[in-house]
C-alpha positions as a Markdown table, in Angstrom:
| # | Residue | x | y | z |
|---|---|---|---|---|
| 1 | Unk | 1.3 | -7.2 | 19.2 |
| 2 | Unk | -1.6 | -8.7 | 17.4 |
| 3 | Unk | -2.1 | -9.3 | 13.6 |
| 4 | Unk | -3.6 | -6.1 | 11.9 |
| 5 | Unk | -7.4 | -6.1 | 12.4 |
| 6 | Unk | -10.1 | -4.3 | 10.5 |
| 7 | Unk | -11.7 | -1.3 | 12.3 |
| 8 | Unk | -15.1 | -3.3 | 12.1 |
| 9 | Unk | -13.9 | -5.4 | 15.1 |
| 10 | Unk | -13.6 | -2.1 | 17.3 |
| 11 | Unk | -17.0 | -0.9 | 15.9 |
| 12 | Unk | -18.7 | -4.1 | 17.2 |
| 13 | Unk | -17.2 | -3.6 | 20.7 |
| 14 | Unk | -18.6 | -0.1 | 21.1 |
| 15 | Unk | -22.3 | 0.8 | 21.6 |
| 16 | Unk | -23.3 | 3.8 | 19.6 |
| 17 | Unk | -26.4 | 4.4 | 21.8 |
| 18 | Unk | -24.4 | 5.5 | 24.9 |
| 19 | Unk | -22.5 | 8.8 | 24.9 |
| 20 | Unk | -18.9 | 7.2 | 25.5 |
| 21 | Unk | -19.4 | 4.6 | 22.7 |
| 22 | Unk | -20.8 | 7.5 | 20.3 |
| 23 | Unk | -17.7 | 9.6 | 20.9 |
| 24 | Unk | -15.3 | 6.7 | 20.4 |
| 25 | Unk | -17.0 | 5.6 | 17.2 |
| 26 | Unk | -16.9 | 9.4 | 15.8 |
| 27 | Unk | -13.2 | 9.6 | 16.5 |
| 28 | Unk | -12.7 | 6.1 | 14.9 |
| 29 | Unk | -14.4 | 7.4 | 11.6 |
| 30 | Unk | -11.8 | 10.0 | 11.5 |
| 31 | Unk | -9.1 | 7.5 | 12.2 |
| 32 | Unk | -10.4 | 5.0 | 9.3 |
| 33 | Unk | -9.7 | 7.9 | 6.7 |
| 34 | Unk | -6.1 | 7.4 | 7.1 |
| 35 | Unk | -5.4 | 4.0 | 8.3 |
| 36 | Unk | -6.4 | 0.6 | 7.2 |
| 37 | Unk | -6.4 | -1.3 | 10.4 |
| 38 | Unk | -5.1 | -1.4 | 13.8 |
| 39 | Unk | -3.2 | -3.8 | 16.2 |
| 40 | Unk | -3.9 | -4.9 | 19.8 |
| 41 | Unk | -1.1 | -4.6 | 22.3 |
| 42 | Unk | -1.0 | -6.1 | 25.8 |
| 43 | Unk | -1.7 | -3.3 | 28.3 |
| 44 | Unk | 1.1 | -4.0 | 30.8 |
| 45 | Unk | 2.7 | -0.6 | 31.5 |
| 46 | Unk | 5.0 | -0.8 | 28.7 |
| 47 | Unk | 2.4 | -0.9 | 25.9 |
| 48 | Unk | 3.0 | 2.6 | 24.5 |
| 49 | Unk | 6.7 | 1.7 | 24.0 |
| 50 | Unk | 6.0 | -1.7 | 22.5 |
| 51 | Unk | 3.5 | -0.2 | 20.0 |
| 52 | Unk | 5.6 | 2.6 | 19.1 |
| 53 | Unk | 8.8 | 0.7 | 18.4 |
| 54 | Unk | 6.8 | -1.8 | 16.7 |
| 55 | Unk | 5.3 | 0.7 | 14.3 |
| 56 | Unk | 8.7 | 2.1 | 13.6 |
| 57 | Unk | 10.0 | -1.1 | 12.7 |
| 58 | Unk | 7.1 | -1.9 | 10.6 |
| 59 | Unk | 7.6 | 1.3 | 8.7 |
| 60 | Unk | 11.3 | 0.3 | 8.1 |
| 61 | Unk | 10.0 | -3.0 | 6.5 |
| 62 | Unk | 7.5 | -1.3 | 4.2 |
| 63 | Unk | 10.2 | 1.4 | 3.1 |
| 64 | Unk | 12.5 | -1.5 | 2.4 |
| 65 | Unk | 15.7 | 0.7 | 2.9 |
| 66 | Unk | 18.6 | -1.7 | 3.8 |
| 67 | Unk | 21.0 | 0.9 | 4.9 |
| 68 | Unk | 18.5 | 2.5 | 7.3 |
| 69 | Unk | 17.6 | -0.9 | 8.5 |
| 70 | Unk | 21.3 | -1.7 | 9.3 |
| 71 | Unk | 21.8 | 1.5 | 11.1 |
| 72 | Unk | 18.7 | 0.9 | 13.1 |
| 73 | Unk | 20.1 | -2.5 | 14.0 |
| 74 | Unk | 23.4 | -1.1 | 15.0 |
| 75 | Unk | 21.7 | 1.6 | 17.3 |
| 76 | Unk | 19.4 | -1.0 | 18.9 |
| 77 | Unk | 22.6 | -3.3 | 19.5 |
| 78 | Unk | 24.3 | -0.5 | 21.2 |
| 79 | Unk | 21.3 | 0.7 | 23.1 |
| 80 | Unk | 20.7 | -2.7 | 24.6 |
| 81 | Unk | 24.4 | -3.3 | 25.5 |
| 82 | Unk | 24.8 | 0.0 | 27.4 |
| 83 | Unk | 21.4 | 0.1 | 29.1 |
| 84 | Unk | 20.7 | -1.3 | 32.4 |
| 85 | Unk | 18.3 | -4.1 | 33.5 |
| 86 | Unk | 15.2 | -1.9 | 33.7 |
| 87 | Unk | 13.0 | -2.7 | 30.9 |
| 88 | Unk | 11.4 | 0.8 | 30.7 |
| 89 | Unk | 14.5 | 2.7 | 30.8 |
| 90 | Unk | 15.8 | 0.5 | 27.9 |
| 91 | Unk | 12.5 | 0.8 | 26.0 |
| 92 | Unk | 12.7 | 4.6 | 26.4 |
| 93 | Unk | 16.2 | 4.7 | 25.1 |
| 94 | Unk | 15.5 | 2.5 | 22.3 |
| 95 | Unk | 12.3 | 4.7 | 21.4 |
| 96 | Unk | 14.5 | 7.8 | 21.3 |
| 97 | Unk | 17.3 | 6.1 | 19.1 |
| 98 | Unk | 14.6 | 4.8 | 16.6 |
| 99 | Unk | 12.9 | 8.1 | 16.6 |
| 100 | Unk | 16.1 | 9.9 | 15.7 |
| 101 | Unk | 17.1 | 7.6 | 13.0 |
| 102 | Unk | 13.6 | 7.5 | 11.5 |
| 103 | Unk | 13.1 | 11.4 | 11.7 |
| 104 | Unk | 16.4 | 11.8 | 10.0 |
| 105 | Unk | 15.6 | 9.4 | 7.3 |
| 106 | Unk | 12.3 | 11.0 | 6.5 |
| 107 | Unk | 13.8 | 14.3 | 6.4 |
| 108 | Unk | 16.9 | 13.0 | 4.2 |
| 109 | Unk | 14.7 | 11.2 | 1.8 |
| 110 | Unk | 11.6 | 13.4 | 1.7 |
| 111 | Unk | 9.5 | 10.0 | 2.2 |
| 112 | Unk | 5.8 | 10.2 | 3.2 |
| 113 | Unk | 5.0 | 7.8 | 5.9 |
| 114 | Unk | 2.0 | 6.8 | 7.9 |
| 115 | Unk | 3.5 | 7.7 | 11.3 |
C-alpha cells in the first residue's frame, strides 16, 4: 500500500479531452467530496483483499478503540492458525472476520465511518 496521495495526482494521469478520461474525472470529482485522498495498491490478483483489510485496520486506528483492536487481533490470529496455505482463501476468511467485527462495532457504538 502506498502512502495517502492527493487526488491531484490521479487528475494528472487522465486526459480530460478523451471520453474515457473525462468519465473518470467526473466520477473522481464525486469521490473527492467524501474522501481526502487515495492509496495505490499493487495489482497482483489479491489487491482487493489487501486494500479492503488495510482500510478496515486503518479505520480501527482512527477510532482508537483498544477493546475492538484486541478482538480483531484475536480473530486474525485464529484465522491464520486455522487457514490453509492458499493466500486468497486466507485473505477472504480474514476479510469476512474483520468485516463482521467492524460492522458489529459500528452498530454497537453508532459510530460514523468513511467505509
